[in-house]
N, C-alpha and C positions, 0 to 999 in steps of 0.2 A: 579686129576681133581679139578679145582678151585671151591671154594664155593661162591665166590663173585658174586653178581649180578650188582654191580655198578662199573664202571671203576674208578680207583683211583691210585694216585701215592703218595709216601711218602711226596713229596713236598706239594701236595694238602692237605693231612691229617694234616701236621704241620701248614700250612697256615690257615686252618679252625679251628685250636685250639688256635689261638691268641686271647687275650683279655678275657680269662676265666680261670678257676681253672687250667686247663691243662698247660697253659703257666706260670701261677703264680708259680707253684711248679717245673717248668723246665722239664716237660715230653716232650720227643721227640720220635716220631714214627721212628723206625730204620729199620725194616724188614717187608716186606709184602710177605708172603709165599702164595702158592696156597690154603692152608688150615689153615692159622694162621697169627697172627700179633704180632710183638714185639715192645717194647718201653723201653727207659731208663729214669731214674729219679735220679737226684743228691741227695746224702745224705749230706745236708748242713743246714744252719740256717733256711731255709724255711720248711724243712722236718724232722728235729730232734725234739725230745721231750726234756724237761729240763735236763734229765740225760745224754744227748749226743748220744742217740740211735735213729735210724730211728723210727719215730712215727708210731704206728700201723695204725692210721687214714690215714697217707700219703700212706702207702702200699695199703690201701683200695681205695684211690683215684686213684692210678695207676691201680689197678685191674679193677675198674669200668670204668675208661677211656678206657682201652683196650677192655673190653667186650662190652661196649656200641658202640664204633667205629666199632668193628668187626660186631656187630649186625646190625648196620646201613648199612654197606657194603653188608649185606645179604638181604636187602630189595630193593624195586623198587619204582619209582614214588614218590608220596607224603608220602609213608609209612616211619615210623621211629620206634625206639624202646625206651622203658622206663624200668628202672630197677624195678623189683618186690622184689627181695631178694638178698642179698649178705652176704656171711660169709667168714671169714678169720681165718686161723690158723697160728699164728706167731711161727716159729720153730727155728729161729736163728736171733740174733741181727746183724744189720749192723751199723757201726759207721762213715764210711767215704767212699769217692769215689762215686760210683753210683750203683744203682741196675737195673736189667734188668727183665722186665716182659714178659712172653711168654703166649700167649692166643690161645686156641684151642677150637673148638666147641665140645660139648658132645651131643647136640641135636639141630637140626634146624627144628622146626615145623612151621606150618602155623600160629599159634597164640602165640607161645612162643619159646624161645631159652634158652639153658643152656651152659654156657661157663666155662672152667677151666682156671684159670690164676695162673701160678707159677712165683714167684719172686726170683731171684738169686742175690747173692752178687758178688763182682768183682772176687772172686775165684770160681765162678760157684757153690756155695753151696746154697741149698734151704733155703730161709729166711721166705717165706710165701707162703701158698697155699690157693687159694680162689676160690669160685664158685659163679657165677653171673647168676641169672635167669632174663630174660627180656621178656616183652610182646611186640608183634608186633602190632603197632597202625597204623591206616590209616585215611585219611581225606575223609569225605563224606558230601557233601553240607555244608562245613565249620564247621561241627560238628565232633569233634574227638571222635572216638569210638574204642573200642577193636574189632579186627577182629575175 
C-alpha cells in the first residue's frame, strides 16, 4: 500500500528541485516506490572533500533531501515538513562514480515523521546510514504553526 498522499512523478520531483542545493550537487530522484524514494548523487568536485573522498556533508545533503521530499509527499494541502534532527554514520568511503540513497519511513505520525536513509556506492556497498526526524507543519491564517 502506498504511503504517499500527494500525486507525484519523478519528473515533477526533479523539476521542483531545480535552482537549489539539490540541483547544485547533482541529486536526481530515480525511483518512487509505494513505500520509499531513491535518488542518486555524483561523487565529483561538488561533493568530494579535499582528500578525494565523498564529503560526509554531501551524504547528509542527499539523506535530508530524500527524507524531506518523502515527508512532503506524505502531507496534504498547505502542509509541509521541516527537519528536526538528522544523524549520519559514515561506514565506507566513496571516491568516484555516484552514490544511491534509499529512503524508507520508520514512523509516519500526525505531528512528526522518522525516515531511514541508506546510501550505497556503485558496488551496492553501504557507505552511510542516516536517520531524519521531521515535524509536520501546516498553515493557519497565514501563521505557520506546528500541528
